[in-house]
Backbone atoms as SQL, in Angstrom:
CREATE TABLE atoms (id INTEGER PRIMARY KEY, chain TEXT, resi INTEGER, resn TEXT, atom TEXT, x REAL, y REAL, z REAL);
INSERT INTO atoms VALUES
  (1, 'A', 1, 'MET', 'N', 0.845, -1.174, 0.000),
  (2, 'A', 1, 'MET', 'CA', 0.000, 0.000, 0.000),
  (3, 'A', 1, 'MET', 'C', 0.894, 1.241, 0.000),
  (4, 'A', 2, 'ASN', 'N', 0.548, 2.180, -0.821),
  (5, 'A', 2, 'ASN', 'CA', 1.288, 3.432, -0.973),
  (6, 'A', 2, 'ASN', 'C', 0.715, 4.445, 0.018),
  (7, 'A', 3, 'THR', 'N', 1.450, 4.694, 1.111),
  (8, 'A', 3, 'THR', 'CA', 0.942, 5.524, 2.201),
  (9, 'A', 3, 'THR', 'C', 1.781, 6.776, 2.390),
  (10, 'A', 4, 'LEU', 'N', 1.103, 7.912, 2.550),
  (11, 'A', 4, 'LEU', 'CA', 1.750, 9.156, 2.941),
  (12, 'A', 4, 'LEU', 'C', 1.528, 9.319, 4.434),
  (13, 'A', 5, 'HIS', 'N', 2.600, 9.469, 5.191),
  (14, 'A', 5, 'HIS', 'CA', 2.522, 9.671, 6.632),
  (15, 'A', 5, 'HIS', 'C', 2.638, 11.163, 6.924),
  (16, 'A', 6, 'ILE', 'N', 1.683, 11.681, 7.675),
  (17, 'A', 6, 'ILE', 'CA', 1.713, 13.069, 8.102),
  (18, 'A', 6, 'ILE', 'C', 1.751, 13.043, 9.627),
  (19, 'A', 7, 'GLU', 'N', 2.765, 13.683, 10.186),
  (20, 'A', 7, 'GLU', 'CA', 2.928, 13.635, 11.629),
  (21, 'A', 7, 'GLU', 'C', 3.081, 15.024, 12.219),
  (22, 'A', 8, 'VAL', 'N', 2.442, 15.214, 13.359),
  (23, 'A', 8, 'VAL', 'CA', 2.604, 16.428, 14.146),
  (24, 'A', 8, 'VAL', 'C', 3.414, 15.999, 15.360),
  (25, 'A', 9, 'GLN', 'N', 4.671, 16.411, 15.376),
  (26, 'A', 9, 'GLN', 'CA', 5.586, 15.980, 16.438),
  (27, 'A', 9, 'GLN', 'C', 6.810, 16.885, 16.452),
  (28, 'A', 10, 'PRO', 'N', 7.595, 16.825, 17.497),
  (29, 'A', 10, 'PRO', 'CA', 8.813, 17.637, 17.528),
  (30, 'A', 10, 'PRO', 'C', 9.773, 17.244, 16.399),
  (31, 'A', 11, 'ALA', 'N', 10.557, 18.195, 15.944),
  (32, 'A', 11, 'ALA', 'CA', 11.515, 17.947, 14.856),
  (33, 'A', 11, 'ALA', 'C', 12.490, 16.834, 15.211),
  (34, 'A', 12, 'GLN', 'N', 12.762, 16.637, 16.479),
  (35, 'A', 12, 'GLN', 'CA', 13.701, 15.603, 16.913),
  (36, 'A', 12, 'GLN', 'C', 13.274, 14.224, 16.431),
  (37, 'A', 13, 'ALA', 'N', 11.974, 13.965, 16.372),
  (38, 'A', 13, 'ALA', 'CA', 11.494, 12.653, 15.919),
  (39, 'A', 13, 'ALA', 'C', 11.866, 12.415, 14.459),
  (40, 'A', 14, 'ALA', 'N', 11.750, 13.440, 13.631),
  (41, 'A', 14, 'ALA', 'CA', 12.130, 13.307, 12.221),
  (42, 'A', 14, 'ALA', 'C', 13.638, 13.110, 12.097),
  (43, 'A', 15, 'LEU', 'N', 14.395, 13.810, 12.905),
  (44, 'A', 15, 'LEU', 'CA', 15.849, 13.642, 12.879),
  (45, 'A', 15, 'LEU', 'C', 16.248, 12.237, 13.314),
  (46, 'A', 16, 'THR', 'N', 15.553, 11.691, 14.266),
  (47, 'A', 16, 'THR', 'CA', 15.822, 10.318, 14.713),
  (48, 'A', 16, 'THR', 'C', 15.544, 9.326, 13.585),
  (49, 'A', 17, 'ARG', 'N', 14.421, 9.523, 12.866),
  (50, 'A', 17, 'ARG', 'CA', 14.089, 8.640, 11.742),
  (51, 'A', 17, 'ARG', 'C', 15.163, 8.743, 10.653),
  (52, 'A', 18, 'PHE', 'N', 15.600, 9.965, 10.371),
  (53, 'A', 18, 'PHE', 'CA', 16.653, 10.169, 9.384),
  (54, 'A', 18, 'PHE', 'C', 17.940, 9.475, 9.818),
  (55, 'A', 19, 'GLY', 'N', 18.286, 9.611, 11.103),
  (56, 'A', 19, 'GLY', 'CA', 19.494, 8.975, 11.626),
  (57, 'A', 19, 'GLY', 'C', 19.447, 7.467, 11.477),
  (58, 'A', 20, 'SER', 'N', 18.297, 6.869, 11.703),
  (59, 'A', 20, 'SER', 'CA', 18.141, 5.419, 11.540),
  (60, 'A', 20, 'SER', 'C', 18.328, 5.006, 10.082),
  (61, 'A', 21, 'ALA', 'N', 17.775, 5.781, 9.176),
  (62, 'A', 21, 'ALA', 'CA', 17.926, 5.470, 7.750),
  (63, 'A', 21, 'ALA', 'C', 19.381, 5.621, 7.321),
  (64, 'A', 22, 'LEU', 'N', 20.035, 6.658, 7.786),
  (65, 'A', 22, 'LEU', 'CA', 21.442, 6.868, 7.459),
  (66, 'A', 22, 'LEU', 'C', 22.302, 5.736, 8.009),
  (67, 'A', 23, 'GLN', 'N', 22.020, 5.317, 9.220),
  (68, 'A', 23, 'GLN', 'CA', 22.769, 4.217, 9.825),
  (69, 'A', 23, 'GLN', 'C', 22.602, 2.938, 9.009),
  (70, 'A', 24, 'ALA', 'N', 21.387, 2.659, 8.549),
  (71, 'A', 24, 'ALA', 'CA', 21.138, 1.475, 7.738),
  (72, 'A', 24, 'ALA', 'C', 21.962, 1.514, 6.457),
  (73, 'A', 25, 'VAL', 'N', 21.983, 2.659, 5.799),
  (74, 'A', 25, 'VAL', 'CA', 22.751, 2.804, 4.561),
  (75, 'A', 25, 'VAL', 'C', 24.237, 2.617, 4.830),
  (76, 'A', 26, 'MET', 'N', 24.731, 3.187, 5.912),
  (77, 'A', 26, 'MET', 'CA', 26.155, 3.074, 6.245),
  (78, 'A', 26, 'MET', 'C', 26.545, 1.625, 6.567),
  (79, 'A', 27, 'GLU', 'N', 25.576, 0.846, 7.034),
  (80, 'A', 27, 'GLU', 'CA', 25.824, -0.564, 7.333),
  (81, 'A', 27, 'GLU', 'C', 25.550, -1.463, 6.134),
  (82, 'A', 28, 'GLY', 'N', 25.213, -0.860, 4.995),
  (83, 'A', 28, 'GLY', 'CA', 24.981, -1.630, 3.779),
  (84, 'A', 28, 'GLY', 'C', 23.588, -2.226, 3.673),
  (85, 'A', 29, 'ARG', 'N', 22.702, -1.826, 4.559),
  (86, 'A', 29, 'ARG', 'CA', 21.321, -2.303, 4.504),
  (87, 'A', 29, 'ARG', 'C', 20.456, -1.253, 3.807),
  (88, 'A', 30, 'PRO', 'N', 19.469, -1.683, 3.039),
  (89, 'A', 30, 'PRO', 'CA', 18.581, -0.684, 2.421),
  (90, 'A', 30, 'PRO', 'C', 17.683, -0.059, 3.492),
  (91, 'A', 31, 'PRO', 'N', 17.489, 1.243, 3.435),
  (92, 'A', 31, 'PRO', 'CA', 16.586, 1.869, 4.413),
  (93, 'A', 31, 'PRO', 'C', 15.141, 1.480, 4.124),
  (94, 'A', 32, 'ARG', 'N', 14.332, 1.496, 5.157),
  (95, 'A', 32, 'ARG', 'CA', 12.912, 1.191, 4.991),
  (96, 'A', 32, 'ARG', 'C', 12.248, 2.330, 4.218),
  (97, 'A', 33, 'PRO', 'N', 11.504, 2.032, 3.155),
  (98, 'A', 33, 'PRO', 'CA', 10.840, 3.109, 2.407),
  (99, 'A', 33, 'PRO', 'C', 9.877, 3.879, 3.315),
  (100, 'A', 34, 'TYR', 'N', 9.888, 5.191, 3.164),
  (101, 'A', 34, 'TYR', 'CA', 9.024, 6.029, 3.991),
  (102, 'A', 34, 'TYR', 'C', 8.707, 7.305, 3.232),
  (103, 'A', 35, 'SER', 'N', 7.430, 7.603, 3.106),
  (104, 'A', 35, 'SER', 'CA', 6.989, 8.861, 2.502),
  (105, 'A', 35, 'SER', 'C', 6.250, 9.624, 3.577),
  (106, 'A', 36, 'GLY', 'N', 6.810, 10.753, 3.985),
  (107, 'A', 36, 'GLY', 'CA', 6.155, 11.472, 5.056),
  (108, 'A', 36, 'GLY', 'C', 6.501, 12.938, 5.092),
  (109, 'A', 37, 'ILE', 'N', 5.633, 13.674, 5.746),
  (110, 'A', 37, 'ILE', 'CA', 5.844, 15.086, 6.002),
  (111, 'A', 37, 'ILE', 'C', 5.517, 15.332, 7.471),
  (112, 'A', 38, 'GLY', 'N', 6.135, 16.341, 8.042),
  (113, 'A', 38, 'GLY', 'CA', 5.921, 16.585, 9.457),
  (114, 'A', 38, 'GLY', 'C', 5.691, 18.044, 9.775),
  (115, 'A', 39, 'PHE', 'N', 5.031, 18.254, 10.891),
  (116, 'A', 39, 'PHE', 'CA', 4.736, 19.587, 11.399),
  (117, 'A', 39, 'PHE', 'C', 5.116, 19.625, 12.872),
  (118, 'A', 40, 'GLU', 'N', 5.614, 20.751, 13.318),
  (119, 'A', 40, 'GLU', 'CA', 6.002, 20.918, 14.720),
  (120, 'A', 40, 'GLU', 'C', 4.792, 21.010, 15.642),
  (121, 'A', 41, 'ASN', 'N', 3.677, 21.576, 15.123),
  (122, 'A', 41, 'ASN', 'CA', 2.505, 21.760, 15.980),
  (123, 'A', 41, 'ASN', 'C', 1.230, 21.771, 15.139),
  (124, 'A', 42, 'MET', 'N', 0.104, 21.727, 15.816),
  (125, 'A', 42, 'MET', 'CA', -1.186, 21.679, 15.124),
  (126, 'A', 42, 'MET', 'C', -1.480, 22.967, 14.352),
  (127, 'A', 43, 'ALA', 'N', -0.958, 24.091, 14.795),
  (128, 'A', 43, 'ALA', 'CA', -1.177, 25.342, 14.073),
  (129, 'A', 43, 'ALA', 'C', -0.564, 25.263, 12.680),
  (130, 'A', 44, 'GLN', 'N', 0.655, 24.743, 12.569),
  (131, 'A', 44, 'GLN', 'CA', 1.291, 24.578, 11.259),
  (132, 'A', 44, 'GLN', 'C', 0.500, 23.599, 10.404),
  (133, 'A', 45, 'PHE', 'N', 0.108, 22.491, 10.997),
  (134, 'A', 45, 'PHE', 'CA', -0.690, 21.489, 10.284),
  (135, 'A', 45, 'PHE', 'C', -1.984, 22.111, 9.747),
  (136, 'A', 46, 'GLY', 'N', -2.666, 22.888, 10.597),
  (137, 'A', 46, 'GLY', 'CA', -3.937, 23.502, 10.215),
  (138, 'A', 46, 'GLY', 'C', -3.820, 24.542, 9.118),
  (139, 'A', 47, 'GLU', 'N', -2.654, 25.167, 8.983),
  (140, 'A', 47, 'GLU', 'CA', -2.453, 26.136, 7.907),
  (141, 'A', 47, 'GLU', 'C', -2.425, 25.443, 6.544),
  (142, 'A', 48, 'VAL', 'N', -1.922, 24.231, 6.504),
  (143, 'A', 48, 'VAL', 'CA', -1.827, 23.497, 5.245),
  (144, 'A', 48, 'VAL', 'C', -3.084, 22.677, 4.990),
  (145, 'A', 49, 'PHE', 'N', -3.557, 21.972, 5.994),
  (146, 'A', 49, 'PHE', 'CA', -4.670, 21.043, 5.818),
  (147, 'A', 49, 'PHE', 'C', -5.963, 21.611, 6.380),
  (148, 'A', 50, 'THR', 'N', -6.573, 22.481, 5.591),
  (149, 'A', 50, 'THR', 'CA', -7.861, 23.059, 5.950),
  (150, 'A', 50, 'THR', 'C', -8.965, 22.061, 5.604),
  (151, 'A', 51, 'PRO', 'N', -10.165, 22.231, 6.161),
  (152, 'A', 51, 'PRO', 'CA', -11.266, 21.335, 5.790),
  (153, 'A', 51, 'PRO', 'C', -11.545, 21.312, 4.282),
  (154, 'A', 52, 'LYS', 'N', -11.467, 22.454, 3.624),
  (155, 'A', 52, 'LYS', 'CA', -11.706, 22.510, 2.171),
  (156, 'A', 52, 'LYS', 'C', -10.646, 21.712, 1.408),
  (157, 'A', 53, 'ARG', 'N', -9.416, 21.731, 1.877),
  (158, 'A', 53, 'ARG', 'CA', -8.349, 20.980, 1.205),
  (159, 'A', 53, 'ARG', 'C', -8.526, 19.484, 1.414),
  (160, 'A', 54, 'TRP', 'N', -8.984, 19.063, 2.596),
  (161, 'A', 54, 'TRP', 'CA', -9.266, 17.637, 2.794),
  (162, 'A', 54, 'TRP', 'C', -10.412, 17.214, 1.872),
  (163, 'A', 55, 'GLU', 'N', -11.405, 18.061, 1.737),
  (164, 'A', 55, 'GLU', 'CA', -12.525, 17.775, 0.838),
  (165, 'A', 55, 'GLU', 'C', -12.012, 17.620, -0.600),
  (166, 'A', 56, 'LEU', 'N', -11.104, 18.484, -0.993),
  (167, 'A', 56, 'LEU', 'CA', -10.507, 18.417, -2.325),
  (168, 'A', 56, 'LEU', 'C', -9.766, 17.095, -2.523),
  (169, 'A', 57, 'VAL', 'N', -8.970, 16.691, -1.538),
  (170, 'A', 57, 'VAL', 'CA', -8.216, 15.434, -1.632),
  (171, 'A', 57, 'VAL', 'C', -9.177, 14.257, -1.779),
  (172, 'A', 58, 'GLU', 'N', -10.212, 14.217, -0.963),
  (173, 'A', 58, 'GLU', 'CA', -11.180, 13.125, -1.027),
  (174, 'A', 58, 'GLU', 'C', -11.888, 13.069, -2.382),
  (175, 'A', 59, 'ALA', 'N', -12.322, 14.223, -2.889),
  (176, 'A', 59, 'ALA', 'CA', -13.015, 14.262, -4.177),
  (177, 'A', 59, 'ALA', 'C', -12.086, 13.839, -5.308),
  (178, 'A', 60, 'LEU', 'N', -10.850, 14.283, -5.250),
  (179, 'A', 60, 'LEU', 'CA', -9.886, 13.952, -6.297),
  (180, 'A', 60, 'LEU', 'C', -9.545, 12.465, -6.278),
  (181, 'A', 61, 'LYS', 'N', -9.406, 11.891, -5.112),
  (182, 'A', 61, 'LYS', 'CA', -9.114, 10.461, -5.021),
  (183, 'A', 61, 'LYS', 'C', -10.288, 9.648, -5.549),
  (184, 'A', 62, 'ALA', 'N', -11.496, 10.070, -5.241),
  (185, 'A', 62, 'ALA', 'CA', -12.693, 9.359, -5.689),
  (186, 'A', 62, 'ALA', 'C', -12.890, 9.443, -7.195),
  (187, 'A', 63, 'SER', 'N', -12.514, 10.567, -7.790),
  (188, 'A', 63, 'SER', 'CA', -12.780, 10.778, -9.216),
  (189, 'A', 63, 'SER', 'C', -11.653, 10.318, -10.123),
  (190, 'A', 64, 'GLY', 'N', -10.426, 10.310, -9.623),
  (191, 'A', 64, 'GLY', 'CA', -9.278, 10.064, -10.487),
  (192, 'A', 64, 'GLY', 'C', -8.782, 11.387, -11.040),
  (193, 'A', 65, 'PRO', 'N', -7.769, 11.353, -11.912),
  (194, 'A', 65, 'PRO', 'CA', -7.159, 12.583, -12.429),
  (195, 'A', 65, 'PRO', 'C', -8.176, 13.522, -13.088),
  (196, 'A', 66, 'LEU', 'N', -8.049, 14.800, -12.761),
  (197, 'A', 66, 'LEU', 'CA', -8.923, 15.836, -13.318),
  (198, 'A', 66, 'LEU', 'C', -8.114, 17.091, -13.605),
  (199, 'A', 67, 'SER', 'N', -8.628, 17.911, -14.490),
  (200, 'A', 67, 'SER', 'CA', -8.069, 19.252, -14.651),
  (201, 'A', 67, 'SER', 'C', -8.514, 20.066, -13.437),
  (202, 'A', 68, 'ILE', 'N', -7.830, 21.141, -13.161),
  (203, 'A', 68, 'ILE', 'CA', -8.226, 21.984, -12.036),
  (204, 'A', 68, 'ILE', 'C', -9.618, 22.561, -12.288),
  (205, 'A', 69, 'TYR', 'N', -9.899, 22.913, -13.524),
  (206, 'A', 69, 'TYR', 'CA', -11.225, 23.440, -13.873),
  (207, 'A', 69, 'TYR', 'C', -12.309, 22.412, -13.550),
  (208, 'A', 70, 'ALA', 'N', -12.096, 21.152, -13.975),
  (209, 'A', 70, 'ALA', 'CA', -13.086, 20.096, -13.717),
  (210, 'A', 70, 'ALA', 'C', -13.223, 19.831, -12.220),
  (211, 'A', 71, 'LEU', 'N', -12.111, 19.903, -11.504),
  (212, 'A', 71, 'LEU', 'CA', -12.147, 19.704, -10.058),
  (213, 'A', 71, 'LEU', 'C', -12.937, 20.826, -9.387),
  (214, 'A', 72, 'ALA', 'N', -12.721, 22.066, -9.825),
  (215, 'A', 72, 'ALA', 'CA', -13.468, 23.195, -9.268),
  (216, 'A', 72, 'ALA', 'C', -14.970, 23.023, -9.512),
  (217, 'A', 73, 'LYS', 'N', -15.329, 22.578, -10.703),
  (218, 'A', 73, 'LYS', 'CA', -16.743, 22.324, -11.025),
  (219, 'A', 73, 'LYS', 'C', -17.319, 21.242, -10.121),
  (220, 'A', 74, 'ARG', 'N', -16.552, 20.151, -9.960),
  (221, 'A', 74, 'ARG', 'CA', -17.004, 19.024, -9.129),
  (222, 'A', 74, 'ARG', 'C', -17.223, 19.467, -7.683),
  (223, 'A', 75, 'LEU', 'N', -16.350, 20.344, -7.191),
  (224, 'A', 75, 'LEU', 'CA', -16.446, 20.814, -5.809),
  (225, 'A', 75, 'LEU', 'C', -17.391, 22.008, -5.647),
  (226, 'A', 76, 'ASN', 'N', -17.861, 22.537, -6.774),
  (227, 'A', 76, 'ASN', 'CA', -18.710, 23.730, -6.768),
  (228, 'A', 76, 'ASN', 'C', -18.010, 24.894, -6.060),
  (229, 'A', 77, 'ARG', 'N', -16.733, 25.077, -6.442),
  (230, 'A', 77, 'ARG', 'CA', -15.907, 26.137, -5.863),
  (231, 'A', 77, 'ARG', 'C', -15.311, 26.977, -6.978),
  (232, 'A', 78, 'HIS', 'N', -14.869, 28.162, -6.640),
  (233, 'A', 78, 'HIS', 'CA', -14.260, 29.063, -7.608),
  (234, 'A', 78, 'HIS', 'C', -12.915, 28.505, -8.054),
  (235, 'A', 79, 'TYR', 'N', -12.622, 28.611, -9.345),
  (236, 'A', 79, 'TYR', 'CA', -11.380, 28.078, -9.918),
  (237, 'A', 79, 'TYR', 'C', -10.147, 28.602, -9.189),
  (238, 'A', 80, 'ARG', 'N', -10.106, 29.898, -8.912),
  (239, 'A', 80, 'ARG', 'CA', -8.930, 30.510, -8.284),
  (240, 'A', 80, 'ARG', 'C', -8.630, 29.880, -6.916),
  (241, 'A', 81, 'ASN', 'N', -9.672, 29.609, -6.131),
  (242, 'A', 81, 'ASN', 'CA', -9.472, 29.001, -4.812),
  (243, 'A', 81, 'ASN', 'C', -8.986, 27.554, -4.926),
  (244, 'A', 82, 'VAL', 'N', -9.538, 26.821, -5.866),
  (245, 'A', 82, 'VAL', 'CA', -9.111, 25.440, -6.074),
  (246, 'A', 82, 'VAL', 'C', -7.677, 25.421, -6.592),
  (247, 'A', 83, 'TYR', 'N', -7.353, 26.329, -7.490),
  (248, 'A', 83, 'TYR', 'CA', -5.986, 26.423, -8.002),
  (249, 'A', 83, 'TYR', 'C', -4.996, 26.657, -6.855),
  (250, 'A', 84, 'LYS', 'N', -5.341, 27.576, -5.940),
  (251, 'A', 84, 'LYS', 'CA', -4.467, 27.851, -4.796),
  (252, 'A', 84, 'LYS', 'C', -4.325, 26.607, -3.923),
  (253, 'A', 85, 'ASP', 'N', -5.428, 25.933, -3.646),
  (254, 'A', 85, 'ASP', 'CA', -5.372, 24.729, -2.813),
  (255, 'A', 85, 'ASP', 'C', -4.550, 23.631, -3.480),
  (256, 'A', 86, 'VAL', 'N', -4.712, 23.454, -4.781),
  (257, 'A', 86, 'VAL', 'CA', -3.916, 22.463, -5.521),
  (258, 'A', 86, 'VAL', 'C', -2.436, 22.819, -5.442),
  (259, 'A', 87, 'SER', 'N', -2.109, 24.103, -5.567),
  (260, 'A', 87, 'SER', 'CA', -0.707, 24.526, -5.486),
  (261, 'A', 87, 'SER', 'C', -0.103, 24.190, -4.132),
  (262, 'A', 88, 'VAL', 'N', -0.825, 24.485, -3.063),
  (263, 'A', 88, 'VAL', 'CA', -0.321, 24.199, -1.720),
  (264, 'A', 88, 'VAL', 'C', -0.167, 22.694, -1.515),
  (265, 'A', 89, 'LEU', 'N', -1.182, 21.934, -1.866),
  (266, 'A', 89, 'LEU', 'CA', -1.121, 20.480, -1.668),
  (267, 'A', 89, 'LEU', 'C', -0.054, 19.834, -2.546),
  (268, 'A', 90, 'SER', 'N', 0.212, 20.414, -3.701),
  (269, 'A', 90, 'SER', 'CA', 1.288, 19.909, -4.565),
  (270, 'A', 90, 'SER', 'C', 2.651, 20.170, -3.930),
  (271, 'A', 91, 'GLU', 'N', 2.823, 21.347, -3.346),
  (272, 'A', 91, 'GLU', 'CA', 4.085, 21.670, -2.666),
  (273, 'A', 91, 'GLU', 'C', 4.374, 20.680, -1.548),
  (274, 'A', 92, 'TRP', 'N', 3.337, 20.215, -0.870),
  (275, 'A', 92, 'TRP', 'CA', 3.486, 19.271, 0.239),
  (276, 'A', 92, 'TRP', 'C', 3.420, 17.818, -0.237),
  (277, 'A', 93, 'LEU', 'N', 3.404, 17.598, -1.559),
  (278, 'A', 93, 'LEU', 'CA', 3.430, 16.265, -2.178),
  (279, 'A', 93, 'LEU', 'C', 2.205, 15.414, -1.871),
  (280, 'A', 94, 'VAL', 'N', 1.099, 16.066, -1.537),
  (281, 'A', 94, 'VAL', 'CA', -0.133, 15.337, -1.259),
  (282, 'A', 94, 'VAL', 'C', -0.832, 14.979, -2.562),
  (283, 'A', 95, 'ILE', 'N', -0.713, 15.840, -3.551),
  (284, 'A', 95, 'ILE', 'CA', -1.253, 15.545, -4.879),
  (285, 'A', 95, 'ILE', 'C', -0.152, 15.755, -5.911),
  (286, 'A', 96, 'GLY', 'N', -0.329, 15.124, -7.055),
  (287, 'A', 96, 'GLY', 'CA', 0.646, 15.237, -8.134),
  (288, 'A', 96, 'GLY', 'C', -0.046, 15.555, -9.442),
  (289, 'A', 97, 'ARG', 'N', 0.741, 15.631, -10.498),
  (290, 'A', 97, 'ARG', 'CA', 0.215, 15.865, -11.848),
  (291, 'A', 97, 'ARG', 'C', 0.668, 14.733, -12.750),
  (292, 'A', 98, 'ASP', 'N', -0.235, 14.301, -13.622),
  (293, 'A', 98, 'ASP', 'CA', 0.142, 13.263, -14.584),
  (294, 'A', 98, 'ASP', 'C', 0.735, 13.903, -15.836),
  (295, 'A', 99, 'GLU', 'N', 1.052, 13.079, -16.822),
  (296, 'A', 99, 'GLU', 'CA', 1.715, 13.559, -18.049),
  (297, 'A', 99, 'GLU', 'C', 0.885, 14.598, -18.793),
  (298, 'A', 100, 'SER', 'N', -0.434, 14.507, -18.668),
  (299, 'A', 100, 'SER', 'CA', -1.307, 15.457, -19.377),
  (300, 'A', 100, 'SER', 'C', -1.587, 16.720, -18.561),
  (301, 'A', 101, 'GLY', 'N', -1.024, 16.808, -17.354),
  (302, 'A', 101, 'GLY', 'CA', -1.213, 17.990, -16.528),
  (303, 'A', 101, 'GLY', 'C', -2.380, 17.903, -15.561),
  (304, 'A', 102, 'LYS', 'N', -3.103, 16.790, -15.586),
  (305, 'A', 102, 'LYS', 'CA', -4.218, 16.626, -14.648),
  (306, 'A', 102, 'LYS', 'C', -3.674, 16.317, -13.261),
  (307, 'A', 103, 'VAL', 'N', -4.411, 16.763, -12.252),
  (308, 'A', 103, 'VAL', 'CA', -3.996, 16.515, -10.870),
  (309, 'A', 103, 'VAL', 'C', -4.638, 15.230, -10.365),
  (310, 'A', 104, 'TYR', 'N', -3.928, 14.558, -9.463),
  (311, 'A', 104, 'TYR', 'CA', -4.426, 13.304, -8.895),
  (312, 'A', 104, 'TYR', 'C', -3.791, 13.086, -7.523),
  (313, 'A', 105, 'VAL', 'N', -4.358, 12.166, -6.765),
  (314, 'A', 105, 'VAL', 'CA', -3.815, 11.793, -5.464),
  (315, 'A', 105, 'VAL', 'C', -3.031, 10.495, -5.663),
  (316, 'A', 106, 'PRO', 'N', -1.704, 10.520, -5.470),
  (317, 'A', 106, 'PRO', 'CA', -0.890, 9.331, -5.726),
  (318, 'A', 106, 'PRO', 'C', -0.878, 8.321, -4.576),
  (319, 'A', 107, 'TRP', 'N', -1.623, 8.594, -3.516),
  (320, 'A', 107, 'TRP', 'CA', -1.577, 7.759, -2.319),
  (321, 'A', 107, 'TRP', 'C', -2.814, 6.892, -2.201),
  (322, 'A', 108, 'ASP', 'N', -2.635, 5.667, -1.690),
  (323, 'A', 108, 'ASP', 'CA', -3.763, 4.803, -1.369),
  (324, 'A', 108, 'ASP', 'C', -4.319, 5.161, 0.001),
  (325, 'A', 109, 'GLU', 'N', -3.446, 5.722, 0.829),
  (326, 'A', 109, 'GLU', 'CA', -3.813, 6.028, 2.203),
  (327, 'A', 109, 'GLU', 'C', -2.993, 7.219, 2.681),
  (328, 'A', 110, 'ILE', 'N', -3.618, 8.067, 3.490),
  (329, 'A', 110, 'ILE', 'CA', -2.906, 9.143, 4.166),
  (330, 'A', 110, 'ILE', 'C', -3.106, 8.917, 5.657),
  (331, 'A', 111, 'ASP', 'N', -2.004, 8.703, 6.344),
  (332, 'A', 111, 'ASP', 'CA', -2.014, 8.400, 7.775),
  (333, 'A', 111, 'ASP', 'C', -1.586, 9.653, 8.535),
  (334, 'A', 112, 'VAL', 'N', -2.497, 10.226, 9.313),
  (335, 'A', 112, 'VAL', 'CA', -2.205, 11.444, 10.074),
  (336, 'A', 112, 'VAL', 'C', -2.076, 11.060, 11.545),
  (337, 'A', 113, 'ARG', 'N', -0.953, 11.453, 12.140),
  (338, 'A', 113, 'ARG', 'CA', -0.704, 11.134, 13.548),
  (339, 'A', 113, 'ARG', 'C', -0.237, 12.367, 14.299),
  (340, 'A', 114, 'MET', 'N', -0.636, 12.418, 15.543),
  (341, 'A', 114, 'MET', 'CA', -0.182, 13.491, 16.419),
  (342, 'A', 114, 'MET', 'C', 0.318, 12.861, 17.711),
  (343, 'A', 115, 'ALA', 'N', 1.584, 13.117, 18.017),
  (344, 'A', 115, 'ALA', 'CA', 2.155, 12.619, 19.256),
  (345, 'A', 115, 'ALA', 'C', 1.638, 13.440, 20.426),
  (346, 'A', 116, 'LEU', 'N', 1.173, 12.777, 21.448),
  (347, 'A', 116, 'LEU', 'CA', 0.701, 13.460, 22.649),
  (348, 'A', 116, 'LEU', 'C', 1.791, 13.429, 23.700),
  (349, 'A', 117, 'GLY', 'N', 1.973, 14.546, 24.364),
  (350, 'A', 117, 'GLY', 'CA', 2.979, 14.607, 25.427),
  (351, 'A', 117, 'GLY', 'C', 2.552, 13.762, 26.620),
  (352, 'A', 118, 'LYS', 'N', 3.519, 13.348, 27.397),
  (353, 'A', 118, 'LYS', 'CA', 3.233, 12.569, 28.598),
  (354, 'A', 118, 'LYS', 'C', 2.611, 13.472, 29.645),
  (355, 'A', 119, 'GLN', 'N', 1.634, 12.930, 30.341),
  (356, 'A', 119, 'GLN', 'CA', 0.963, 13.689, 31.379),
  (357, 'A', 119, 'GLN', 'C', 1.701, 13.496, 32.698),
  (358, 'A', 120, 'ALA', 'N', 1.848, 14.579, 33.425),
  (359, 'A', 120, 'ALA', 'CA', 2.536, 14.495, 34.722),
  (360, 'A', 120, 'ALA', 'C', 1.706, 13.683, 35.700),
  (361, 'A', 121, 'ALA', 'N', 2.372, 12.926, 36.529),
  (362, 'A', 121, 'ALA', 'CA', 1.674, 12.072, 37.507),
  (363, 'A', 121, 'ALA', 'C', 1.213, 12.859, 38.705);
């Protein structure tokens, strides 16, 4: 399954994952494949993943590749707003473009996780 991992956690966790992959390569072992993006806090996450953008991702995955114009029509939204959302989601590698320029969701699954801090006893 082709999964995009989205995590809200301290940067140290991403550095630890990178260190493990680097260590594997240095030992001659292939690193475990991982596609992911991370955010330091929920505010950063919320700036990128608005409810309208999640709606766009769901509609695009359900329909298959579409032009931005066709996607805007399907969502009953203004082209300019959909274009902006597609641009942001493309920058974060959540959606891609095929050879004909249509946008699509390349993932079978998007796994969103948020690490919770330990509660004091």
